[in-house]
C-alpha positions as CSV (number, residue, x, y, z in Angstrom):
1,M,13.0,10.9,-26.8
2,K,11.5,11.8,-30.1
3,A,9.4,14.6,-31.3
4,T,5.9,14.0,-32.8
5,K,4.0,17.0,-34.2
6,G,5.6,19.5,-31.8
7,K,5.4,17.2,-28.8
8,I,8.3,15.4,-27.2
9,M,7.5,11.8,-26.6
10,K,9.3,10.2,-23.6
11,K,10.4,6.6,-24.3
12,K,8.8,4.2,-21.9
13,D,11.0,1.9,-19.9
14,P,9.4,-1.6,-19.8
15,V,11.1,-2.5,-16.5
16,K,9.8,0.6,-14.8
17,E,6.3,0.0,-16.3
18,Y,6.3,-3.6,-14.9
19,Q,7.6,-2.5,-11.5
20,K,4.8,0.2,-11.3
21,Q,2.2,-2.5,-11.9
22,C,3.7,-4.6,-9.1
23,V,3.1,-1.9,-6.5
24,E,-0.1,-3.1,-5.0
25,Q,-2.5,-0.3,-4.2
26,R,-5.4,-2.4,-3.1
27,I,-6.2,-4.0,0.2
28,C,-7.4,-7.5,0.8
29,L,-10.7,-7.4,2.7
30,F,-10.2,-11.0,3.7
31,Y,-6.9,-10.0,5.5
32,V,-8.5,-7.0,7.2
33,A,-11.6,-9.0,8.3
34,N,-9.4,-11.9,9.6
35,R,-7.2,-9.5,11.5
36,V,-10.2,-7.7,13.2
37,K,-11.8,-11.0,14.0
38,T,-8.6,-12.3,15.6
39,I,-8.0,-9.0,17.5
40,L,-11.6,-9.2,18.9
41,S,-11.4,-12.8,19.9
42,E,-7.9,-12.7,21.4
43,S,-8.2,-9.5,23.4
44,K,-8.7,-10.2,27.1
45,N,-9.6,-6.7,28.2
46,E,-10.3,-3.3,26.8
47,E,-6.7,-2.1,27.2
48,Q,-5.3,-5.0,25.2
49,L,-8.0,-4.5,22.6
50,R,-7.0,-0.8,22.2
51,D,-3.3,-1.7,22.0
52,T,-3.8,-4.4,19.4
53,L,-6.1,-2.2,17.3
54,Q,-3.6,0.7,17.5
55,E,-0.8,-1.7,16.2
56,F,-3.1,-2.7,13.3
57,E,-3.8,0.9,12.5
58,D,0.0,1.6,12.5
59,E,0.5,-1.3,10.1
60,C,-2.1,0.1,7.7
61,V,-0.8,3.6,7.8
62,H,2.8,2.3,7.3
63,S,1.7,0.3,4.3
64,I,-0.1,3.3,2.8
65,G,2.9,5.5,3.4
66,V,5.4,3.0,1.9
67,N,3.2,2.6,-1.2
68,A,2.9,6.4,-1.6
69,L,6.6,6.9,-1.2
70,I,7.4,4.2,-3.7
71,E,5.0,5.8,-6.2
72,R,6.3,9.3,-5.6
73,Y,10.0,8.6,-6.0
74,E,10.2,5.6,-8.2
75,Y,7.6,6.6,-10.9
């Protein structure tokens, strides 16, 4: 760390900066649209449709949570 005009500047770690860029915070609409289309076409009844949609929701929430935890504790 070095001081510049009364402020302490924290030295940036290039590896950490690269890792931070690698954490994807976006979603692929093609993936989402394809999953929804597949769920709708392969579900044989309403119960199966609800179960499969619930699994997809859980997957989405899990991915959001993992990204948030990575960002919180790694950076």
